[in-house]
C-alpha positions as CSV (number, residue, x, y, z in Angstrom):
1,M,2.6,-6.8,-105.6
2,P,4.1,-4.8,-102.2
3,L,4.1,-1.6,-104.8
4,L,0.4,-2.4,-105.3
5,R,-0.8,-3.1,-102.3
6,T,1.1,0.3,-100.4
7,T,-0.4,2.2,-103.1
8,F,-3.6,1.3,-102.1
9,L,-3.5,1.3,-98.3
10,L,-2.2,5.2,-98.6
11,L,-5.1,5.6,-100.9
12,F,-7.7,3.6,-97.9
13,L,-5.9,6.1,-95.2
14,L,-6.5,9.1,-97.1
15,V,-9.9,8.5,-97.8
16,T,-11.0,6.9,-94.4
17,G,-9.2,9.4,-93.2
18,S,-10.9,12.7,-95.2
19,F,-14.1,10.8,-94.2
20,A,-13.1,10.6,-90.6
21,Q,-12.4,14.3,-90.4
22,K,-15.7,15.2,-92.4
23,E,-17.8,13.3,-89.8
24,T,-16.7,15.0,-87.0
25,G,-17.7,18.4,-88.5
26,W,-14.7,20.0,-87.0
27,T,-13.1,23.8,-88.7
28,T,-10.1,25.3,-87.5
29,L,-10.4,29.0,-87.0
30,D,-6.8,29.6,-85.7
31,K,-4.3,26.9,-84.2
32,G,-5.5,25.8,-81.0
33,L,-8.9,26.8,-81.9
34,D,-11.8,24.8,-83.6
35,Y,-15.3,25.2,-84.1
36,A,-18.2,22.7,-84.8
37,E,-22.0,22.4,-85.2
38,L,-22.7,19.1,-84.5
39,A,-26.2,17.3,-84.8
40,A,-27.7,16.5,-81.9
41,P,-28.4,12.4,-81.8
42,V,-32.3,13.4,-80.8
43,K,-34.5,16.1,-82.4
44,S,-35.5,19.0,-79.8
45,I,-39.3,20.5,-79.8
46,Y,-37.9,23.7,-81.4
47,G,-34.9,24.6,-83.3
48,D,-32.3,23.1,-85.1
49,S,-31.8,20.8,-83.0
50,K,-27.5,21.6,-83.4
51,I,-24.8,21.9,-81.0
52,T,-22.2,24.2,-81.2
53,V,-19.3,23.5,-79.9
54,L,-16.1,25.6,-79.8
55,R,-12.5,23.7,-78.6
56,I,-9.7,25.9,-77.3
57,D,-6.2,24.5,-76.4
58,P,-4.6,26.1,-73.2
59,K,-1.9,26.2,-75.0
60,S,-2.4,28.7,-77.5
61,Y,-5.3,30.9,-75.5
62,E,-5.6,32.4,-72.0
63,F,-8.6,32.4,-70.2
64,F,-10.1,35.3,-68.5
65,L,-13.0,35.5,-65.5
66,E,-14.8,39.2,-65.7
67,C,-17.0,40.1,-63.3
68,A,-19.8,43.3,-63.0
69,T,-18.9,43.3,-59.6
70,H,-15.7,44.3,-59.8
71,P,-15.0,48.0,-59.8
72,K,-12.7,48.4,-63.4
73,N,-16.5,46.9,-64.5
74,N,-18.1,50.2,-63.0
75,Y,-20.6,47.1,-61.9
76,N,-22.5,47.0,-64.9
77,S,-23.5,43.6,-66.4
78,R,-22.9,43.4,-70.3
79,P,-24.5,41.6,-73.1
80,L,-21.7,38.6,-74.3
81,D,-21.1,40.1,-77.1
82,E,-20.3,43.4,-75.4
83,W,-18.3,42.2,-73.1
84,C,-15.9,40.5,-75.9
85,K,-16.0,43.5,-77.9
86,Q,-14.8,45.9,-74.8
87,K,-12.5,43.0,-73.8
88,K,-11.0,42.1,-76.9
89,F,-11.7,38.3,-76.4
90,V,-12.0,36.1,-79.5
91,A,-14.7,33.8,-77.5
92,A,-16.5,33.9,-74.3
93,I,-18.9,32.1,-72.5
94,N,-21.7,32.5,-69.1
95,A,-19.7,31.8,-66.2
96,G,-22.1,30.4,-64.4
97,M,-25.2,30.7,-62.3
98,F,-26.6,34.3,-60.7
99,D,-29.1,35.1,-58.6
100,G,-28.4,37.5,-55.1
101,D,-26.3,39.1,-53.5
102,D,-23.0,37.9,-50.9
103,P,-21.8,39.0,-47.7
104,T,-18.5,40.5,-49.1
105,Q,-20.4,42.3,-52.2
106,P,-23.3,44.7,-50.4
107,G,-25.9,45.7,-52.4
108,H,-24.6,44.0,-55.8
109,A,-27.8,42.0,-56.4
110,F,-28.1,39.9,-59.1
111,M,-25.0,39.6,-59.6
112,C,-22.9,37.4,-57.4
113,N,-22.4,33.4,-58.7
114,R,-24.4,30.9,-56.8
115,G,-20.9,29.2,-55.6
116,Y,-17.7,30.5,-55.0
117,M,-16.2,32.6,-57.5
118,K,-12.8,34.5,-57.4
119,S,-10.7,36.6,-60.4
120,F,-6.8,37.4,-58.2
121,D,-7.8,39.7,-55.6
122,H,-11.9,39.9,-56.9
123,V,-13.9,37.7,-55.0
124,N,-17.2,37.9,-56.6
125,S,-19.1,35.6,-54.0
126,S,-17.1,33.6,-51.2
127,K,-20.0,30.9,-50.6
128,V,-18.2,27.5,-51.1
129,T,-21.6,25.7,-51.4
130,G,-21.9,21.8,-52.2
131,E,-21.0,21.7,-55.7
132,K,-18.6,19.4,-56.9
133,T,-17.0,20.8,-59.8
134,V,-14.8,23.8,-60.2
135,I,-13.0,25.9,-63.4
136,C,-10.0,26.5,-62.3
137,F,-7.5,29.1,-64.8
138,S,-4.1,31.5,-64.0
139,P,-2.2,28.8,-62.3
140,K,-0.2,30.3,-59.5
141,D,1.5,27.1,-58.8
142,K,3.2,26.9,-63.0
143,S,3.5,22.7,-62.1
144,M,-0.6,23.2,-62.5
145,P,-2.2,22.8,-65.8
146,S,-3.3,26.2,-67.2
147,F,-7.2,25.0,-67.1
148,Q,-8.9,22.2,-66.0
149,I,-12.3,21.7,-64.6
150,A,-11.7,19.2,-61.0
151,D,-14.1,17.5,-59.5
152,I,-13.8,17.8,-56.1
153,Q,-15.5,15.0,-54.7
154,N,-13.7,12.1,-56.2
155,C,-10.3,13.5,-57.7
156,E,-9.3,16.9,-56.2
157,T,-9.8,19.2,-53.4
158,F,-11.3,22.6,-53.1
159,A,-8.5,23.4,-50.5
160,N,-5.9,22.7,-52.8
161,L,-7.4,23.8,-55.7
162,K,-7.6,27.3,-53.9
163,S,-4.3,27.5,-53.0
164,K,-2.7,26.9,-56.5
165,Y,-5.2,28.9,-59.0
166,N,-6.4,32.5,-59.4
167,C,-9.5,32.2,-60.5
168,L,-11.7,29.6,-59.5
169,I,-15.5,29.2,-60.2
170,Q,-17.7,26.5,-58.6
171,G,-20.7,25.4,-60.3
172,I,-22.8,21.8,-60.9
173,R,-21.3,19.3,-61.5
174,M,-22.7,17.5,-64.8
175,I,-20.0,14.5,-65.5
176,D,-17.6,13.5,-63.0
177,C,-14.0,12.8,-63.5
178,K,-14.3,9.1,-63.9
179,Q,-17.0,10.4,-67.0
180,Q,-20.0,8.8,-64.9
181,I,-23.4,11.2,-65.7
182,R,-24.4,13.4,-62.2
183,W,-27.5,15.1,-63.2
184,Q,-30.7,13.6,-61.9
185,K,-33.5,12.7,-64.5
186,D,-36.1,15.3,-65.0
187,K,-38.6,16.7,-67.4
188,K,-38.0,19.7,-67.8
189,K,-36.0,21.1,-70.6
190,W,-34.5,23.6,-71.7
191,S,-31.5,26.2,-74.0
192,V,-28.4,25.5,-72.1
193,C,-24.8,26.2,-72.3
194,V,-22.1,24.4,-70.7
195,M,-17.9,23.9,-70.1
196,G,-16.6,21.0,-70.7
197,M,-12.9,19.5,-70.5
198,D,-11.7,17.2,-73.0
199,K,-9.2,14.3,-72.3
200,A,-6.7,15.5,-74.1
201,G,-6.5,18.9,-71.5
202,N,-8.6,21.0,-74.3
203,A,-11.7,23.5,-72.7
204,L,-15.1,23.3,-74.9
205,F,-17.7,26.0,-74.7
206,I,-20.7,24.3,-75.6
207,H,-24.1,25.8,-76.2
208,S,-27.3,24.1,-77.5
209,R,-30.9,26.6,-78.6
210,S,-33.0,24.0,-79.2
211,P,-34.3,22.8,-75.5
212,Y,-33.5,19.4,-74.0
213,T,-33.8,17.6,-70.7
214,M,-30.5,18.3,-68.9
215,Y,-29.7,14.6,-68.4
216,E,-30.6,13.9,-71.9
217,F,-28.2,16.5,-73.3
218,I,-25.7,14.9,-70.7
219,S,-26.4,11.6,-72.4
220,M,-25.9,13.3,-76.1
221,L,-22.7,14.9,-75.6
222,Q,-21.6,11.7,-74.6
223,Q,-21.8,10.1,-77.8
224,L,-20.4,12.9,-79.6
225,P,-17.1,13.0,-80.9
226,L,-16.0,15.1,-78.0
227,N,-14.0,12.9,-76.0
228,L,-15.0,14.4,-72.6
229,K,-13.8,14.3,-69.2
230,T,-15.8,16.2,-67.2
231,L,-18.8,18.4,-68.0
232,I,-20.1,21.7,-65.7
233,Y,-23.6,23.3,-66.1
234,L,-23.1,27.3,-66.6
235,E,-26.3,28.5,-67.6
236,G,-30.3,27.5,-69.1
237,G,-33.2,29.5,-71.1
238,P,-32.5,33.2,-72.9
239,E,-29.5,34.0,-70.4
240,A,-27.1,30.6,-72.4
241,S,-24.6,32.7,-74.4
242,L,-21.9,31.9,-76.7
243,Y,-20.1,34.4,-78.5
244,V,-17.1,33.7,-81.1
245,S,-14.9,36.1,-83.0
246,S,-11.7,34.2,-85.3
247,G,-10.5,35.8,-88.2
248,S,-14.0,35.7,-90.7
249,K,-15.8,34.0,-88.7
250,T,-18.3,35.7,-86.5
251,V,-20.8,33.1,-84.3
252,Q,-23.7,34.4,-81.6
253,R,-25.8,31.7,-79.5
254,F,-28.3,33.1,-77.3
255,G,-30.9,30.7,-75.5
256,S,-34.8,31.3,-75.5
257,Y,-36.6,28.0,-74.1
258,E,-37.3,27.2,-70.6
259,T,-39.8,25.2,-68.8
260,G,-41.9,27.4,-66.5
261,F,-40.4,30.9,-67.7
262,N,-40.3,31.4,-71.1
263,E,-41.7,28.3,-73.1
264,N,-41.0,29.7,-76.6
265,D,-38.2,29.9,-79.5
266,G,-38.7,33.3,-79.7
267,N,-35.6,35.3,-78.2
268,D,-33.7,37.3,-80.4
269,H,-30.7,38.6,-78.5
270,F,-28.1,38.4,-76.1
271,W,-29.4,38.9,-72.6
272,K,-26.7,41.1,-69.9
273,L,-24.7,39.0,-67.6
274,P,-23.0,40.0,-65.1
275,N,-19.9,37.5,-64.9
276,I,-18.4,35.7,-67.8
277,V,-15.7,33.7,-69.0
278,G,-13.3,34.8,-72.1
279,I,-10.3,34.3,-74.1
280,R,-7.5,35.5,-76.1
281,K,-4.9,34.5,-77.9
282,K,-1.6,34.2,-76.6
283,P,1.5,36.0,-77.7
């Protein structure tokens, strides 16, 4: 009888474990790199109502911030797939919203992040706004996590992060470090890309071509098997972009619909972006 019970228990764990893995929908592309197409809990007015997620382990991948305002990039914006091919990135996503000049970057119209953005010695935008979230990577202080999305209202300070990281991107907080939604309810909908961090410290590149209100989108992400800790808004509408190329898997995701701007599902290409976050596998 003990042997029979043990055999039954092992079979039960094997079956339920396989079922759980199937339910989450994750596919491992490489060590530390997992991909999923998750069904949104709510059907959208357009598209397949799928949410694309790339989960990245910072122990296996290095993060890079590329800016068109850097002289090495010749002040040229590029589509996301072109950025990736030129920089040999495994994957990339928008670095945030951009809409004008910055006093430190005169003449670079529509290439500067809305909040603070810095990559080592290059400052794309010196403006420290009231936005409450900062993406941080490439630490100066090696005791710090190699990647994090920090809530600078409740759990961190911008001054401390600025002194300890080479790359910082300030943006709109969607979920704070206490997992509370920080987005007002609104009826406007759009395609969207965001970046998250899960409770294990992994980075999440997230994209939905199907449009949703942002409050609804955040609520859905909290229902999915993502184990979210923090979440930052990157971009919406046709400019929302995600590119992945690992092994035999290539994923190209670009947005389309945006209330009051592009109210259709017709966009069929990547738009040019001035600032992107890309990853490469560590040696």
